[in-house]
N, C-alpha and C positions, 0 to 999 in steps of 0.2 A: 504493499498499499504505499502512495505517496502522499504526503502529509505536508500542510502548511499550517503552522502554529504562529497565530497572531499574540502579542502581548504574552510571549514564551516563557518569560521569568527564566527559571533553572531546569527545563523541561519536565516539568512535571506531567504534562500530556503524553510525552514519550513513555514516561516512567509507567502511566495508567495504561496505555496500549501493550505494553511489553509485558504488564501484569496480567493482563485480559487475554495473553496470549496472542494477540494481532500482531502479526509479521509488518516492520516496516521498510521499505525497500529505499525510500528518498526522505528526509525529514528536513525541512525548509524550516527555520524559525526568525520570527520578526521579534526582536528585543534591541532596547537601547541602552538598557543598564549594564554597565561592563563589568560589574562583579556577578551578576547573574549569568551572562554570558559565559565568563569564566568557569564557572561552576558547570553551566551545560556542556560547556567543549570539554571538560575534565570527563564527564559522566559519559557524554557521547560524542567522542573526536569527530564521526563522521558527519554531523550535524552542519548544514549548509545554512549560515546566518547571511541572512537579506537585508538586515537592518530596520530601520524606521517602518512603520507601517503605511503612515500618510506620504512615503516617497516610493513606495513599489510599483513596479509597472505590472499590475495584475495582470493584464493581457499574454505577459510572457508566460504565465503560469496556466493559461487557459488550455483546458483538456489533458493536462499534465497531474492537476492534482487531483485525489480521490476523496480526502478529507480535509475539511478547513475546521481547525479549532481555535478557541481562543479563549481567555478569560480576561475580561477589562481589568485594567490596572487596579493592584491592589495597593491601596493606599494607607 
């Protein structure tokens, strides 16, 4: 499954998919917090960081993403 995660944080969404037994082929993460990105990359080094969700060209991912997930920013 190819996933795009908005407001990815530390990739809790990927952890949930893993625990549910759902295989992830590609995981794109939109996150801007540098510390959250560091944790995500340490745990899932194959994560493709795509940056700020307000600046993504979503057309680039049309037809490629099987699942769009996201959690609005936790303040």
